[in-house]
N, C-alpha and C positions, 0 to 999 in steps of 0.2 A: 460702473455697471457693465459698460460695453467690454471692458477689459476682462471682467469675470466671465461674461458670456463667451468671449473668444477663447479664454483658457479652458472652459468646460467643453465647448463644442468644436473648437478648432481641430482636435484629433479626428473628428468625423470627416472633415475636409481632407485631411491627410490620407485617410483610408480610401476616400473616393478618388483622390488624385494619383495614388500609387497602388492599384489593385493587385499587381503581382507581388509586391512587398507584403501586402495584407495577407495574401494566400500563404506566403512563406511563414509569416507570424502564426497563422492559424495551424499550419502543419506542425510547427514547433510546439504549439499549445496542445494539440491533439496527442502528440508523442508523449509529452510530459503527463497529460491527463490519463493516458492508458497505463503508464507506470504507477501513478497514484491509485488507479482502480485496482491494479494487480495487488498492491499492498493492502488496500482496503478490503479486498475479498478475504484475505487472511484474518482480518479482524472480524468480518461478518460471520465466517464459518465458526470461529471459536465462540463468538457471542451467541449464535443460535444454538450451539451445542450445550453451553454451560450458563448462559445468561450473564456473563461477566465480560467487561471490556479488558482485553489482554494488553496491558500496558507494555508488555515485553515484546510485542510483535516487531517494533522498530529495531530493537537490539538483536532480535533473531535474524533480521536482514543483515545487520553488521556482522554477527557471529558466523553466518553462512559464508559471506564474502571473505572474511578473514581466514576461515578454515580452507576455502578453496585456494586463495592466493598463497597462503602459507605452505600448503602442500606442493603447489607448483614451484615455489621458490626453493623447496628442498629437493627438487629434481624429479618429482612424480609427474608422469605424462598427464596432459590435460584431461583426456577421457577418463583415465583411472582416478585422477584427483576429483573429478566431478562425481564419479560413482562413490568414492569414499566420503565425499561431502554429503551426498544423499544419505548414505548409511549413518553418518554422524547425526544428521538432523532427525532421522527416524528413531535412532537410539535416544536422542534427546527427548523426543515425544514420549517414548516409553518411560523414561526417567521422570518426566514431569507428571505423567499420570500416576505413577507408583508413589512418588515421594511427595508431590505437592497436592494433586487433586484428590486422590483416593482418601487421604485422611480428612479432607475437608468436605466430603459429601454431606449434603443437607445443611451445611453451614450457611449463614447469611451471605448474600452476594458481595457485600463490602469486604468480607474476609477473603474471598477468592480474589477480589480486585487488589487488595493489599498484598496477597501472595504473588500476583504477577508483577507488582512493583519490586518486591524483593528479588524475584527471578530476573527482572531487568538489570538490576545492579550486579547480581551474581554473574550473569552471562557477560556483561561488559567487562568486569574485572577479570573473569576467567579467560576471556578472549585476549585481553591485553597481556595477561601472564603467559599464555601459550605462544602468541604470535607477535607480541610487541605492539607499541603504540605509534610507530612511525607510519607515514602515509605510504601505501603500497600501490604500485601500478598493476593493473589487470589488463592484459592484452588478450582479447578474444578473437584476434585475427581480422577484425573489421577496421579499416583505417578511419580516423576521425576527420574525414575530408568531405567536400561537397561536390555535387554535380548538378547540371541544369537540365530540367525537363520543361519544355515549352516556355523557356525563359524564367522558370521558377527555380531558385536555388534550394537544393535538398541535401541535408547532411546524411551521409551513409550510415553512420553509427546510430543517429537518432531514428532513422527509418527502420533499420534492422531491429532496434529495441522496441519500436512501436508495433511492428508486425509480430514480433515474438510475444509481446504483452497481449496483443489482440487475440492471438491464437490461444494462449493460456487462459485468458479471461473467458473465451468462448467454451473451452474444454471444461473449465470449472463450473460455468453456468449450466452446461448440459449435465455434468456429473451431479450437480445439486438437484436439478429438476427432474432428471429422467432415470437415474440409477436407483437400485434397491437401497444402497447405502445412503444416497441422498434423501430418499423418502424416510428412512429410519432416522436420519439426522433431523429432519423437519419434525418428526414425531417427538424426538427427545427435546427439541426446542420448545414445542408446545406444552408438554407436560412430562417431566421426568418420571413421576410415579406411574402414570398411565402407560408410558413406553416400557417401563420395567415389567408391568403387569401382563403385557402381551408378548413378553420374551425378547425384547430388544436389549442387548447387553450394553449398558450405559458405559462401562469402563472401556469396552472395545471401541465404541463410537468415539469416545474422547481421544483414544490413541490415534484413530484414523484421522480425526479432525486436526489434531496437533501435528501429525505427520504431513498432512496436506498443507497446513500453514507453514511448516518447515520447508517444503518443496517450493511454495510460493516465495518464501524468504530467499531461497537460493537464486531463483530466477530474478527477483528484484535486486538482490545484492550484486549479481553478475552485471546486470544492465546499468545500475547506478554506479557500480565500481568501475566499469569500463569507461563511463562517461566522465566521472569526476575523481577517480582514484578511490581505493579502499581506505577510508579513514573514519574516525569515530563520529564525525558529523553525519555519517550515513544514517545513524539511528534517529537523528533529528529530522532528516529529510523524510524518512519513512513515516514519522509521526504527522507529516502533512496529510496523511490519510484520515486523521481525526476530523478535520473540517469536511472531508469528502463524505464521511459517514454521517455527519450532522446534516449535510445537504440531502443525501440519498436515503437515509434511514438505516439504523443499526442492524436491522434484520432483513434487508433487501439486497439481493444479488444485483438485479437491474439498477437499483439505486446507487450501488457502489460504482457501477460503470458510468451512469449518467453524471453522478456527482463528481467523479474524477475528471470527466471531460469538461464540465463546467468550470472547475477549479483550474485545470491546466490551461484552457483557452482564455479564461478571464484574467489570470495573472500575467500571461504573456501579452495580451492586448494592453492591460494596464501598465505594465512595465515599459513597453515600447512607445505607446502613444501618450500616456499621462505621466510616466516616470519623470521626464525632463521638467515637467511643471512643478513637481513636488520634491525634487532632489533625488529621485530614483529609489531603489530598494522596495518597490511596491510588491515584488514577488515574495518578500519576506513576511508581509502582513496581510496581503489581500485575502488569502484563503480564510484567515481567522476572523477578519472583519465581516466577510460574507457569511461565515458560519454563525457569528453573533447575531446578524440581522435575521437569519433563518430561525434561530432559537427564540427570538422575540415574536416572530410571526407564525411560524409553523415548526414547533419544537420536535415533532415526530419525523420531520424530513419529507421529501417529495413523495417517497414510496413507503414510508413507515406507517404502521397501524396506529390510529388514534385510540389510546386506552382511556376508558372512562371508569373511574372507581367511585363507589359510594363512600362518602366520609361522614 
């Protein structure tokens, strides 16, 4: 019994005994959490606009990163490559609205969900056909080195990625809550037919939302690609946003931010302090186990609305 207690509570003693190292772990967790939040916001925007979980958001991150690094490898200057990638993702949004969403208006949500699964596999195969399947290095000009601040070791690349994600998350939150398009988006999310009846163009809103989700995918793809290389596992990393949504709520922008931070910090603490006790790899499953626990206790998430239906 004493051995079990020591195994469970021993890490707390390690945290207390090495506070600077604990701060380093927390910083790493916050950096990862902000990246998860950024990807999760792409899911939230599309879910609020169409009521469907966009299974293709993860592969959109991969496709955006592949397009950017593919253009750079072919000699296109980085600023121009970034502009061209933005154009590609906006064109992709138009194509998705015209080819996928428009024919499926007023269809059951499960039909739209299956359409995003098909879109996921199409983009993955199309990206591989255009740019190849090998791992690509993405150099954003920030060295993957560390420096010390008050005795705390901070990684330059992780810090830059975290600050960029924080700025973009803030911009998206303000866009959604304060702008005219954001209010129209919330109206569409509440009731499609009512929004159409007061003159809100549903098709235009869908294009805007998918374009914003594409821009979010570019930012996330650049940061994850610079950290771990542009490879097809990026789409799986991006799907880590699913537990984030379960924790925060599928319709909540603040929930995506808080959920991302909980997942990021939790998995880093678990990997560093409990990982050696269970053989490691806690980061691979921690988020999903935590999401499962939330589904059992609070399925609508921390900030989601509890829906009561008469049956």
